[in-house]
ROMAR-374324 format. One record per residue (C-alpha): residue in three letters; x, y, z. Coordinates in pm, whole numbers, plus 50000, padded with zeros to 5 digits. Layout:
BEGIN
ALAXYZ/...
END
This chain:
BEGIN
UNK486154867349961/UNK485034830849969/UNK484944827749589/UNK488544839149564/UNK489634817049854/UNK488274786149678/UNK490104794949359/UNK493204803549564/UNK493374768449704/UNK493714754049355/UNK496034781849241/UNK498414771249516/UNK497954734549434/UNK498554738249058/UNK501214765549059/UNK504144741049063/UNK502834715948809/UNK500844737948571/UNK501514775348623/UNK499624786248310/UNK496544767448431/UNK496974782448778/UNK497244817448629/UNK494054812948427/UNK492294801048740/UNK493594830248947/UNK492444854948681/UNK489014838448673/UNK488704840449051/UNK489734876749062/UNK487344885048777/UNK484564868748980/UNK485504890449276/UNK485544921049049/UNK481974913148944/UNK481004909949308/UNK482494944349382/UNK480464959049095/UNK477094942249143/UNK477074929649504/UNK479224954849693/UNK479624955350070/UNK476484974350173/UNK478054989350484/UNK480775006650279/UNK480325041850150/UNK480165047049773/UNK483765059249762/UNK485165027749920/UNK483045005849692/UNK484575024049396/UNK488035020549552/UNK487644982649573/UNK486824981649202/UNK489765002749082/UNK492144983049304/UNK490834949949168/UNK491204963248813/UNK494764973648895/UNK495574937949000/UNK493874921648702/UNK495504943148434/UNK499034928148460/UNK497604892948444/UNK495784901848123/UNK498354925647971/UNK501804918348114/UNK503504932547804/UNK502054966647894/UNK502954964448264/UNK506004973548473/UNK506864956748803/UNK507264984549061/UNK507874989949430/UNK505015007049609/UNK506595041649629/UNK507845043249270/UNK506455074749102/UNK504175061148830/UNK503145092248636/UNK505725086248362/UNK504585050148330/UNK501065062948270/UNK502325086147995/UNK503845056247811/UNK500835033747855/UNK502485011348116/UNK500504998548414/UNK501994993548763/UNK502514956648846/UNK503084960349216/UNK504894935449440/UNK503164944549766/UNK499724946949607/UNK499924913249433/UNK501154896549750/UNK498204910949943/UNK495784896649690/UNK497514862849681/UNK497284862050060/UNK493594871750044/UNK493194842549804/UNK494674819250065/UNK497544811149829/UNK500574827749985/UNK502014797950174/UNK503204778549869/UNK504984809049729/UNK506604817950059/UNK507894782350080/UNK509184783849723/UNK511174815249805/UNK512654800450121/UNK513514767949941/UNK515394788549680/UNK517584803949949/UNK515764834950071/UNK515824841650443/UNK512764835150658/UNK513174870550794/UNK512844887250451/UNK509564906450413/UNK506724882250338/UNK505254905250071/UNK508504902749875/UNK508904865549930/UNK505344858649817/UNK505794877549490/UNK509214861949422/UNK507844827049484/UNK504844833549258/UNK507184846248987/UNK509574816849021/UNK506784791248988/UNK505694808048664/UNK502354820048804/UNK503044857048747/UNK503744866548385/UNK506824884348250/UNK506544922748260/UNK507804948048007/UNK510344961548255/UNK511054967448625/UNK511355000848808/UNK512015004549178/UNK513475026149455/UNK515455018949770/UNK512945040149962/UNK511695027550300/UNK512484990550246/UNK515914974350224/UNK514314942850076/UNK513774962449752/UNK517434959949656/UNK517374921949666/UNK513864916149535/UNK513864937049219/UNK517354927349108/UNK516374890849149/UNK513154896048952/UNK514974914548671/UNK517424885648642/UNK514684859348656/UNK512454876048396/UNK515344888348180/UNK513854923248138/UNK515434958048162/UNK515294974548504/UNK515795009348644/UNK516655017449006/UNK516045051249172/UNK518495058449453/UNK516875080649718/UNK519335095149975/UNK518075095150334/UNK518945131850398/UNK516405158750311/UNK518105186450111/UNK517795206749792/UNK520965190049664/UNK519415155449704/UNK516215166649532/UNK518295176949230/UNK520185143849245/UNK516955123549239/UNK515395146348974/UNK518375138548752/UNK517695101448792/UNK514025106748706/UNK515065123948384/UNK517135093048311/UNK514065072148391/UNK512185091748123/UNK514855081947871/UNK514725045747993/UNK510945044047951/UNK511005060247608/UNK513655035547491/UNK511825005747646/UNK508365014447511/UNK509185034047195/UNK506865061847315/UNK507675098347388/UNK506885114747720/UNK505835150747653/UNK506885173347939/UNK503735194847922/UNK501525163847949/UNK503635151948241/UNK503205185848412/UNK499425182948379/UNK499535147948526/UNK501655159848820/UNK499145187648885/UNK496425161248905/UNK498595141349147/UNK499035171049375/UNK495365180649354/UNK494425144749444/UNK496705144649749/UNK495385178249866/UNK491795165849841/UNK492705134550038/UNK494175156650311/UNK490915176350318/UNK489045143850369/UNK491335132450652/UNK490845165950828/UNK487085165550770/UNK486615130350905/UNK487855140851250/UNK484295147951366/UNK482465123251140/UNK481735086051148/UNK482915067550836/UNK482165029850831/UNK485485011550806/UNK486764977150717/UNK490424965950709/UNK491084965850336/UNK489895000650234/UNK492655018650431/UNK495174995250262/UNK493645000949919/UNK493945038549963/UNK497555033850072/UNK498255015349748/UNK496245036849507/UNK497465069649660/UNK500895058549543/UNK500445035349244/UNK497495052649075/UNK498455088149168/UNK498045109748857/UNK495135089848713/UNK491565101948668/UNK490365071848865/UNK492285081249179/UNK491165117449157/UNK487545105649120/UNK487975083749430/UNK489065112749653/UNK486285134749515/UNK483815107249610/UNK485375105949959/UNK484525142550009/UNK480975136949885/UNK480545108250133/UNK481925130650406/UNK479095155550354/UNK476525128450433/UNK478425112450722/UNK476895113251074/UNK478755127451376/UNK481755108251507/UNK481135079051739/UNK483285053251914/UNK487055050951947/UNK489165061251650/UNK492385043151561/UNK495135055851334/UNK497165026851192/UNK500915028251136/UNK502295005050866/UNK500494976650689/UNK497254960750817/UNK496754923150873/UNK493454923250684/UNK493164885250715/UNK493264885451098/UNK489954875151253/UNK491014890951582/UNK491514924951417/UNK488294920751217/UNK486304913551533/UNK487664944951697/UNK487584970351414/UNK485454960551111/UNK482234980751075/UNK482244986651448/UNK480665018951569/UNK482535014951898/UNK485995014051735/UNK487215019351379/UNK490345027351176/UNK490395063851068/UNK493565063750861/UNK496675044850759/UNK500095060950727/UNK500745044250389/UNK498145067150229/UNK499775098850368/UNK503455097750279/UNK503975130650091/UNK505135163350245/UNK502725187050068/UNK504645217850187/UNK507215209349917/UNK506375218549559/UNK508055225649226/UNK506715235048883/UNK509365212348734/UNK507725177748710/UNK510955158948779/UNK511735179649087/UNK508135175849203/UNK508435137949190/UNK511905139749346/UNK510555160049639/UNK507905133649694/UNK510675107849733/UNK513305127649926/UNK510795143050169/UNK508745110850192/UNK507555104850549/UNK509255070850563/UNK512595083450427/UNK515395091250669/UNK515485088151045/UNK512625071951233/UNK511805104951405/UNK510495119451077/UNK508095090351043/UNK506935093251402/UNK506345130751376/UNK504295125651058/UNK502285098451232/UNK501515121251528/UNK500455148951292/UNK498185126351086/UNK496665109251392/UNK495695143151531/UNK494395154251192/UNK491965124751180/UNK490885129251544/UNK492395096051655/UNK491995084752016/UNK494835059751984/UNK497385045351744/UNK498395009851651/UNK502025006151548/UNK502064973351356/UNK505394954851375/UNK505194936451044/UNK507534906351057/UNK510664913150854/UNK510364951250848/UNK513474962751035/UNK512624999851007/UNK509284994651179/UNK510434969951444/UNK513494990651531/UNK511505022551581/UNK508575008751778/UNK509735016852132/UNK510765052352041/UNK507415056551864/UNK505525045852176/UNK507465070852386/UNK507015099752141/UNK503305094052076/UNK502485090752443/UNK504485122052527/UNK502025139552293/UNK499065124452476/UNK498265097952213/UNK498145062052347/UNK500015037352124/UNK499754999452103/UNK502694980151957/UNK501154950051784/UNK503364922251645/UNK502344901551345/UNK502544898350968/UNK500464916050707/UNK500774888150452/UNK501884855150612/UNK499274839250837/UNK501844816150998/UNK503214846351188/UNK499784856451310/UNK499514850151685/UNK495744854851683/UNK495244848452055/UNK497774874652156/UNK496414899151899/UNK492864895652033/UNK493984899852395/UNK496264929752342/UNK494014948452097/UNK490964942352314/UNK492754955152625/UNK493964986052435/UNK490464994952314/UNK489084989052663/UNK491745012552805/UNK490775039452553/UNK487175035852666/UNK488165040053030/UNK489935072452944/UNK486495087852886/UNK485885086653259/UNK489165101253379/
END
């Protein structure tokens, strides 16, 4: 992404003095990258992942071009009702990833910390807040978020709503899985419908919403078929495609584009050669910028990522014909909601599904849920015969990288997996 990195340098430089100019430059750089994805795609990627890069880039560009038709959201906010009102997800974690890929995150992290935010707050949230506070990121129509999985959400989205001066809606997701809590969340989602209709002046027809939810479920079921089918196939892998699917499987769920992507995955699977090399299932976010991780896992027939937990967060055994209860089940029974054991059990299940030889549990700096559960995760995975590497770092902020340690520990882990062949 050298074109974007060059633009990113000046975006960072100009963001304080001339945010409008910096925004135009950022949009130009991202549009250049979008053209590259369309006309000069990564040749080693399958067609599905090339398409995924394009729809993810489009998802990032849209709020820069049309902020008045965009809603700032947390990554696990159900977006089907937004789609019915013509609103586009303007996602905190996604934008921070792209700003980091542009080499522009440091100035925004510093802005956030200078304004009083703790160094230990999630770097994705700090990056977005800093970019908003400098004026780089435009004012949205509204803000919708949940407390699900990340305690930083409660601070971040309230702060953004106050800064932008726009209406906001919070979805409270209880940590306990029960029918009563599904009804409680479904009630809030009905209130969210009213909020969106009032904010946009558009009506959400329940029958249209039902059809969209059916597409969401169909999309998730097809993705599960792909993850099962890839267990004995070799799929060329980079570091960003698993992250893209983690984002789009949440933010674009319910759209024709996301359904097309998973259909293309299954088509690519039919042409894929037999499995080769060591297969890694990744828990939590991926430090896509890390050269050490790139050297070990990008387009490497000897070792590759075969899945990321962020793309498999729904318990598909739960289903309702009521669209609000269907979305509520997705939140209440979410794999990252509740005690850490639920998350670990889902990770074990998905690692086995994809035929993983080992798992990386990535301790993203600032994520208390992940850091606090890492030792229990290692114990539980290894009791099930799945080796697990706890890797410390940051998915967004390069200053917390520790590249030397990452290279040493990841290299030793992959070497150990290779030695297991001879036991």
